[in-house]
N, C-alpha and C positions, 0 to 999 in steps of 0.2 A: 494515514496509517494503512499499511498492507502487511499481511502475515509474512509474505516472502521477504519484505524488507526487514521485518522484525528478525526473522531467522538469520538473514545475512548479517545484520548488525551484531546479533548475539554471537554468532559463530566466528565472524571475521574480525570483530573488534573486542568484545568482552572476553571470549575464550582465547582467540589467538594472539591478542596483544596484551591486554591487561592481566588476565588470569595466567597466561603462559609465562610472562615475566616474573610475577610473584612466585609462582610455583618453582621456577628454575632457580631463582635466588635462594629460597629456603631449602630446596632439595640439595643443591650443591653445597650449602653451608653444613647441612647434616652429614653428607657424604664425606666431605673432606676434613671438616673440623668439629664433627660430633655435636653440631647444633650450637656452637659457641661462636659469637661475633669475633672474627679475627681482628687483629690490630692493623691499622692502616700504616703502611710504610712510606717510602719515598714516592712521590707522585710524578707520573710522566706528563708531558704536554697534553696528551690525549685525556688523561684523567682530569687535569685542570680545565680543559675545554668542557668536558662533560659536566663538571661541578659548576662551572659558570652558568651553563644552560639551565641546570637545576635551580640555582639561586635566582635566576630571572623569571621563574614561573610564577612567583607570588604576585608580582606587579602585574603581569599580563592577565592573570585570573581576576585579580581585583578590578582592574580597569574594565573588563568584559562584564563582570557581575554588577558593578555599580552603575553601568550604563545599559543594564537589562539585555545584554547580548549573551544570553544563557547558552545558546548553541555554540557560539565561539568559545565561551568559557569552558564548556565541557570538552571541546577540542583540545584546548590547552592543557586540561587535566590528563587527557588521554595521551598527549604528547610526552608526558613524563614517562609513561609506561613504554612508549615507542623509544624514548631516549634510553631507557634501561635495556630494552631488548637489543638495540643496536650496540650498546656498550659491551653486553655479554657476547654478542656475535662477533664483534670486532677483536675483543681481547682473548677470546677462546680459553677460558680457565681450565677447561676439560683436557686441553692439550698440554698447558703449561704445568699442570700439577706434578708431573713426573720430573720436570727438569728445573722448575723454579717455583716451589711452593710458596716462598715469601711473596712473590709477585701476586700469586693467586689470593693470598690474605688480603692484599690491598684491593684487588678487583672485587672480591665478595664483600668487603667492608662497604665499598662505594655502592655496590648493588643493593645491599641491605639499607643503606641510607636513602637510596632512591625509593625503595619499597615503603619505608616509613613515611617519606614525603608523599607518596601516593595515597596513604590512608588519610592525610590531611586534604589533599587536592580534590579526591573524589567524594568527600563527606557531604558537601552540599547537594550532590546529585544522587549519590548511592550510599546513604548512611549505613545501611545494613552490611553492605560489602566492605565499607570502610571499617566497620566494627570487627568484621571477621579478620581483616588484615591485622588490626591491633591485637586481636586475640592470638593470632599465630606468632606475632612477634613477642608477645607476652611483655609488652611495654606500652606506655601511653595510657589513655589517649593523649595526643599532642595538640596544643592549642594552635589556632589559625596562625598566630604570630611566629610560629616555629617553621612554617612552610619555607622551603629554600635552604634550611640548616643542614649542614653536612656532619652533624655530630649528635643526631637523635638517638643513636644506639651506641652504647659505650662498649668498648673491647672487653671481652670476657662475659658479656650478657648472654644468657642462654635463651634461645628462641624455642618456640613450639614447633610441633610437627606440621607439615604442609597439608593443607586440605584444598580441594578444588573450589575456587571461588564461583565459577560458572560451569555449567554443563552444556555440551553441544546439543542443539535441538535438530533432531533428525527429520527427514522429509516426511515420514508417516505421521508424525506429530502435527506438523503444519497442514498436511492434507486433511486431517480430521477437523481441524479448525476451519479450513476452507469449505469442506462439506457442510459443516454446521452453519457457516455463514450463508452458503447457498440455499440451504433448507429455510433458514430464516427469511432470506429475501423472497423466496418463493411463497412462503406463508404470508408474508406482508403483502405481496402482489395479489394473492388471492383474496386477502381481507380487504384490500383496497378496491379490487374489482367488485366485490360483493357489495361494497358501499355505494358503487357507482351504478348499480343495476336499478333501473327505474321500476317503480311499482307497475303491476298489471293495470292496464286500461279498463274502462268499463266493458262489461260483457256486450258482445255483439251477436247478431243472429247469422245463421248460415246463409240465409238469403242476401244479407248485406255483404257478407264476404264473396258470394257468387257474382255480385255486381262488378267486383274488381277483375279486370282483364289483365292478368300478369303473364308475360311471355318471354321465352328465351330469345334474346337478340344478340347480334354480333356487331361490334363496333367496327365501322368500316373506315372512319376518319375522325380525327380529333385535333383541335387547335384551341389556342387560348383566345378568350374574348378580349378584345382591345380595351385598354384603360381599366382593366379589372385585375385583381390578384387571385381571386378564388374561382372564377368562372371558366369552364371549358365548354366549347360547342362541339358536340358529338354527332356524327352521322351514323345512324344505326339501321341495321337491316332487321326488322321485326318479324319477317316472314309474311307480313301482311303488305308492307310497303317499306320504303326507305324514307326516313324522316329525321329531323334535327331535334336534339334535346340539349338544353342548357343545364349544366350541372356544376354545383359548387365544390368540386373535388380537386381543383388545381393545386392545393396545398399538399395533397397526398399522392397524386399520380401525375406523371408527365404525359403529354399527348403521345409520345413515341411508345410508351409502354402500355397504353390502352388499346392501340390499334390491333385488331384481330381477337381481342378477348370477348368471350360471351358473358352476357350479364343478364339480370332479370329486369324487365321494364314493365311498369304499369302503364299500358298503352292507352287506356281510355280515361286518363286524367284529363280534365278540362284544359285546353291549350292556354298558354300564358306567354305574353311578350316580355322578354328580358333583354335589355340593351339592344333593342331593335330586331332581335331574333324571335321568331315565334317558336317556342318550345312546346313539343307535342309529346308529353310523357314524362315519366320520372324513373331514373335509375335507382333501383332498391340498393341500399347500403346498410351496413351494420356499424355502430359505433362502439369501440372497445373502451376499456376502463381509462385509457390515457386520452381519450377524446378523438383518437384517429378514426376516420371513415374507411371501412373495408368493402370491397366489392362482394356481393352475393353471386356465386356462380354455380352452374351445374358441375357435378364432379367429373363428368365426361362430356366431350364435344357432342352436340346434338344439333338437330335442324333448327334454324331461326323460325320462330312462330310457334314452337312447342309450348303448350299452355301449362300454367302452374295451377293446381287445384287439389 
């Protein structure tokens, strides 16, 4: 789920397809026939083709619902609204009303039958919207077995006023939700980070701290240690000398991005042999809430050998 997708689905489908068709069918009926369902006259081939598509909707919907294909079933229900929109766009009753009002009666009768069918088709997915359509038609509710019928509304039946089924969601509404989501994520990240902060270690003395010789050093070369995934061999300039340090940071840094960086090194750590390499010192790192190791560096370039204390 994303808020942008929700906005697009609401505006491009619920508003522009479903809501638009229902609104047009009812508004045109009120405008031309005072809100009374007009009688259906002679059918054209296009009328029959449209009604055949409508009558086939029930089987397609049932097949998908019974096989738990609810997304496909919803598409079939929305296709009824698309069918209605296409029918009105192709027949253009707003143009014919001046020259052939009898033909417009048939067009709007069919449009209203499609509308009534929509109230049945969308009921499993949008029961409240289906109820609103039934309320506007002032008929029904219609049982599922009536889906596909072309005589749900009798000629002469008076329908209610059209009301908007759905409202367009503007960008500022979505942005508020995105900001709210970002704030929640930030709060969760802070809470998670707090949970990962280790407790303070036992108190040490200033004299013990003074025993540690920490110096700014420059990484001169870096390469992966053969047959390992985590180890890098670093050649560093400590200001005292140039030495090799083996560090388990290969998961977080590539050799190429380390060369030239200044780091903090504990230079008087007891040497230790790792994978046949004598490691003389330790690169100081910080571990963040995600477990990633990050280099500790001076905020500005300084001379190798500068002491930390």
